VOPAGU-2260 file (C-alpha; in pm, 1 decimal, decimal comma):
REM VOPAGU-2260
SITE   aa  ch    i         X         Y         Z
SITE  UNK   A    0      17,4      -4,0     -10,6
SITE  UNK   A    1     128,4     360,6     -70,3
SITE  UNK   A    2      13,6     695,5     145,5
SITE  UNK   A    3    -102,4     964,2     -59,4
SITE  UNK   A    4      59,0    1256,2     157,4
SITE  UNK   A    5    -199,6    1555,9     232,7
SITE  UNK   A    6      61,4    1730,7      83,0
SITE  UNK   A    7      36,5    1574,8    -270,1
SITE  UNK   A    8    -368,5    1522,4    -237,1
SITE  UNK   A    9    -343,5    1937,3    -242,6
SITE  UNK   A   10    -112,3    1965,8    -526,3
SITE  UNK   A   11    -349,4    1706,8    -700,9
SITE  UNK   A   12    -701,4    1940,7    -587,6
SITE  UNK   A   13    -480,0    2239,0    -758,2
SITE  UNK   A   14    -409,2    2078,2   -1068,4
SITE  UNK   A   15    -789,8    2005,9   -1085,5
SITE  UNK   A   16    -906,8    2362,4   -1018,9
SITE  UNK   A   17    -638,2    2463,7   -1285,4
SITE  UNK   A   18    -832,5    2266,3   -1514,1
SITE  UNK   A   19   -1123,6    2357,5   -1458,4
SITE  UNK   A   20   -1257,1    1968,1   -1388,1
SITE  UNK   A   21   -1522,0    1843,2   -1158,5
SITE  UNK   A   22   -1399,7    1512,9    -964,4
SITE  UNK   A   23   -1558,9    1311,8   -1233,0
SITE  UNK   A   24   -1324,6    1475,5   -1515,7
SITE  UNK   A   25   -1048,0    1399,5   -1301,1
SITE  UNK   A   26   -1095,5    1022,8   -1224,7
SITE  UNK   A   27   -1186,3     944,9   -1561,1
SITE  UNK   A   28    -896,8    1090,1   -1694,0
SITE  UNK   A   29    -669,2     902,9   -1438,0
SITE  UNK   A   30    -885,7     579,8   -1463,2
SITE  UNK   A   31   -1039,8     556,3   -1102,5
SITE  UNK   A   32   -1343,4     571,6    -964,2
SITE  UNK   A   33   -1464,5     890,1    -842,4
SITE  UNK   A   34   -1540,8     752,4    -504,7
SITE  UNK   A   35   -1167,3     648,1    -522,9
SITE  UNK   A   36   -1041,5     994,1    -605,1
SITE  UNK   A   37   -1235,8    1127,7    -291,2
SITE  UNK   A   38   -1036,3     948,5    -106,4
SITE  UNK   A   39    -703,2    1039,7    -316,4
SITE  UNK   A   40    -764,0    1357,5    -243,5
SITE  UNK   A   41    -824,7    1400,7     142,4
SITE  UNK   A   42    -482,5    1271,5     128,1
SITE  UNK   A   43    -319,9    1090,8     422,6
SITE  UNK   A   44    -537,3     741,2     324,3
SITE  UNK   A   45    -366,6     440,0     189,4
SITE  UNK   A   46    -385,7     354,4    -166,0
SITE  UNK   A   47    -306,7      50,8    -436,2
SITE  UNK   A   48      52,4      85,8    -605,3
SITE  UNK   A   49    -169,5      87,0    -929,4
SITE  UNK   A   50    -409,1     333,4    -782,5
SITE  UNK   A   51     -82,6     579,6    -682,5
SITE  UNK   A   52     121,6     535,1   -1020,5
SITE  UNK   A   53    -245,1     607,4   -1239,9
SITE  UNK   A   54    -225,1     938,4    -989,0
SITE  UNK   A   55     128,5    1025,1    -987,1
SITE  UNK   A   56      66,7     958,6   -1367,3
SITE  UNK   A   57    -182,3    1196,7   -1444,6
SITE  UNK   A   58     -85,0    1467,8   -1167,7
SITE  UNK   A   59     289,8    1463,7   -1321,8
SITE  UNK   A   60     166,5    1461,2   -1709,4
SITE  UNK   A   61     190,7    1847,9   -1857,9
SITE  UNK   A   62     409,4    1975,2   -1571,7
């Protein structure tokens, strides 16, 4: 299991806001469910490696 830190969650929420996307749109882009995405943006939670990799790849894209 991997942990999304509060700092990572804040940066992910910032990218979502910068791109003017709602939670469902971001989840679709990442390839996870919107329920899992809600957990990701809370921060401090453990997620599976596959979810962590997808989120970090989405986050680092275009940066």
